[in-house]
N, C-alpha and C positions, 0 to 999 in steps of 0.2 A: 853939142847934141849927141854925139857918139857916146860921150861919157854918161850922159843922162840915160841913154838907151841901155848901156851896160848895167847901170845901177838898177834900172827897172827890171832887166832880165834876171839879175841876181836876186832881186826881191821876189820875183815870180817863182824862181827855183826854190828859194827858202819857203815860200808859201805853199808850193806843191808838196815839198817834203813834209812840212808840218801837217798839211791836210791828210797826207797818206798815213802818217803816224796816228793822227786823230781818228781816221777811219778804222785803222787796225785796233786801236784801243777800244773804240766803240763796239767793234765786232767781238772783241774778247769780253767786254762787259755784258753783252747780250748773249754770249755763248753759254750753253746751247739753247737755241730757240726752236729746235725741231729734233726729231729722232736722230741718234748717232748710230751709224752702221759699224759693226765690229767683225772683221773678217777673221775667222778661225781657219787656218790653212790645212786642216785635217778633217776627216769624217766625223760625224756625230758619235758620241759615246766614248771617245778617247780621252786621255788625261787632259790634253789641251782644251778640249771642248768643255769638260767638267769644270776645270778651274776657271775658265773664262766666264761661264754662266754663273757660277757662284758669286764671283766678285762683281761682274758688271750688273747683276741684278740689284745689288745694294748700291752701286754707283748711280744707277738710274734714279733711285729714291733721293739721293743726295743732290744730283744735278737737276732734277725736276723734269727730265725728258727720258724716254725709253732708250736703252742701248740694245740694239737689235743684233743678235749674233747670227752670222751667216757663214755656213760651212762651205769652204772651197778647197776640197782635198785633191791630192794627186801630185806625183813627181816629188815625193818627199817634202811636201809643203811648198814647193816652188811656184805652183800655179796660183795659189792664194796670195803668196808673198808678192809675186809679180803684180797682181791686180792692185794690191794695197800700195805698192811703191809708186804706181802710176796715178793714184787717186789725187784729187784736188787737195792741197794742204790747208784746209779750212777747219779741220777738227771734226768733220762729219763722216769721215771714213777712217777708221782706225784698224789696227790689226793686232793679233797676238804673236808675240815673239817666242820662238823656241830655239834650242840649240841646233836643231835640224836646219831651220830656215836661215839662221844668222851665222852659223859656223860651219856645219858639216856640208851643206850644199855647195858652198864655194870651194871647199877643200876637195870635194869629189868632182866638181864641174868647174874647173878654174877658167875655162875659155868660153863656155857657152851659157852660163847662168844669166837669165834675162833681167837681173837686178843686181845692184851692188849692196850687200848687207850692211856695210859701214857708212855708205854715202846717201842711200836712198831713204833712210828712216831717221827719226828722232826718238830716242828712248824716253819713255815717261816714267815707268817704274817696273820693278820685278814684282809680280803678284805673289808668287809662291815658289818655294823649292820643294821638289818631290823626290823620293827615292826611286831608283831604278830597281827592277826585280828580274831575276832569272827564275822561270817557273816551268812546270811540266803538266801535261795531262795526268790525272790520277792513275791511269793505267801504265804509265811509264815505270819500268822496273827499277826504281830507286826511291829510297825513303829520305835520303839526306844528300848533302852536297858531295861528300866523298864518294858515295855510291854512284851518284850521277856522273861524276867525272870518269869513274872507272868504266861505267857502261859505254860512255862515249868513246873512250880510248880503245875499248875492246871491239867496237863496231864502227870504224871510220866510214863516214859517208852514208850510214844507214838511216840516220834520223834527220828530220827537217826542223828548222827553226823559223818562226815568223817574226816579222818586224812591222812597224807602221809604214814602211815604204822604202824603196831603193833610194839611197842617199840621205835617208833620215838618220837622226842620231841613234836610234835603236838598231838600225842596220850596222852603223859603225860600232856600237856597243857589242853587237853580236860578233862582228869580225875581229874586234880587239880581244874579245873573250876567246875566240878560236885560236888566235895567235898566242895569247898568254898561256893558255892551258894545253896547247899542242893537241887540239882535238879537231875533228872534221865533221861538219854538218852542212846540209844543203839549205841555202837561204830561200825563203818564200816571202816576197814582199806583198804588202797589202796597202790599200788606200786609207790608212789610218789604223789606230790601235783597236778601235771597236770591232771591225771585221776580223782582225787577227785574233782577238780574244774569243770571238764566236767560234772560229775554226779550231782553236786550241782546246776549247771546252768540248767541241764535237769530235775531236780526235783526228781531224784532217792534218794537223801538224802536231808533233809531239812536244816541242819545246817552244817557249815564247820569251823574247826579251821585251820588256814593257816598262812603262812608268807605272808606279803602284796605283794611282787613282783609278785608272781604267780597268784594273784587274781586281781591285780590292773586294768588290761585291762577290765575284766568282770565287775568290780565295776563301772568303768567309762562308760561302755556301758549300765549300768542299769540292768545287768543280775544277779548281786549279790548285796545284801544290807548289808553293814557293820553295826554291832551293837555297837562295841567298839574295841579299839586297845590297844595293850600293848606297850607303848612308854612313854618317860618322859613327853611329852607334845603333844597337838593336832598338827596334821600335816596341813601345809598350803593347801595341796591338798585335805584334808578331814576335813575341819574346823568345820563341824557340828557333827563330830563323836567324842564322849568322850573317854578319856583313861579309862582303868579299875580302875586305882587309883581314878579318879574322881567319879566313880560309887561305890566306897567303897571297892574295892578289890585290894589294893596295892600289895598283895602277888602274884597276877597274872600278874602284870604289867612289865614283863620281856621281852625284845626284844630278837631276835635271832641273830646269827652271822654266817658268812661263811668265811673260810680262806683257806690258802694253806699249805699242809703238804708234807714232803718228808719221805721216809722210814728211820727208825733208822739206823745210820751208814753212812749216806750221808756225804761226806766231808764238813766241815764248810765253805770252800771257795765257794762251790757251793750254799750252803744255803745263804751265803752273797750276791752272784750274783743274785739269785732269789729274795731275799728280796729287793735289790736295784731296780731291774726291776719292781717289784710290786709297790713299793713306788712311783717310777716315773710315772707309769701308773695311779695310783690313784690320782695324782696331775694334770693329763691331763683334761682340761675343758670338752672335749667330754665324757670322762669316768664319770666324776662327774655328768654331765647333764644326761647321760643315767641311772646311778644308781639312781639319785634323782627322775627321772621320774617313777621309779619303787618303790619309797618310801624308798630307801636304802641310808644310810649315809656312805660314804667312811671312811676307817680306815687307814690301812697301818702301823700299829704299829710294834715294833721290835719283833724278835722271842721270846725274854724273856718276853715281855709284853703279847704276845699272849699265851705263855705257862701258864702264871698266869691266864688269862681268862679261859683257858681250865680247869685248876685245880679248879677254883671257881665253874664253871658249873658242873663239875664232883661231887663235894661235895654237891651242891644243889640238883642234881638229886637223889643222894642216900638218902638224907634227905627226899625229897618228897615221894619217893617210900616207904621208911621205915615207915614214919608217916602215910601215907595213906593205908598201908597194901596192896599195889597194887601187884597183882599176875597175870602174863601173861601165858596163856596156849600155 
């Protein structure tokens, strides 16, 4: 009798596991059957927001359900990232990955970051790579990068630079710039690139470290003047603007990326479906054109490839913070 009971118990366990797998497969087959929430961990109008909306709008058409972007800015993206990390892993709350949220935040806040960048998320794909840009208000007394550096060296501490927030990648970019160029500026953090761009145009800050998409419209309108970009080569849309490598600072010549994440524990079948939709969207000529107009280059790599990019930037950010002795209050 005991042997029979053990046999029935084993069969029950097998049946339960099979039922669970079946339910998961059914959930993936039906996914999505309602709107999908996409948390952008920065304010509206910044590069993260722009890229996310361009790609998810097309993904909505492919998936047959709306992907609703929700901006949750603050703390260098940590507020939105924390909420996304705690979301139910069912594919209905996703988030946008940035170098800030997945690499820089942990480097700057090793002991009190309320989420684990490498354990709390599953990578889906890198949407796009974008150049970083060093730019100034048009009234700044410099017409090119060499003049810009000289003005900064001649006036230590006089000028302020803005970034998308304390502990964000653009803050780290600005601090790395100061160390590499031996210049001194006062950091002014914002809750996203959108507000920082507005103040740079208005002259409240003289210098801005930004991702190109959130500044491109103001550059094209003549309201901001780019000094240099972080990109492998000069852009067709900004042919007169040198790369930081050209100006002798290859260590600063790193672009940014924006990708799609799901909470850890999301079924692999849902990850695969999201990746397929994103990859298809990023091949659409309309999406490519919209991204390229913002200075962004479409990616659409695999979850494994995107995970490797995340790890590389995670290691880079820790190295920069450690070598620079950067401490954030």
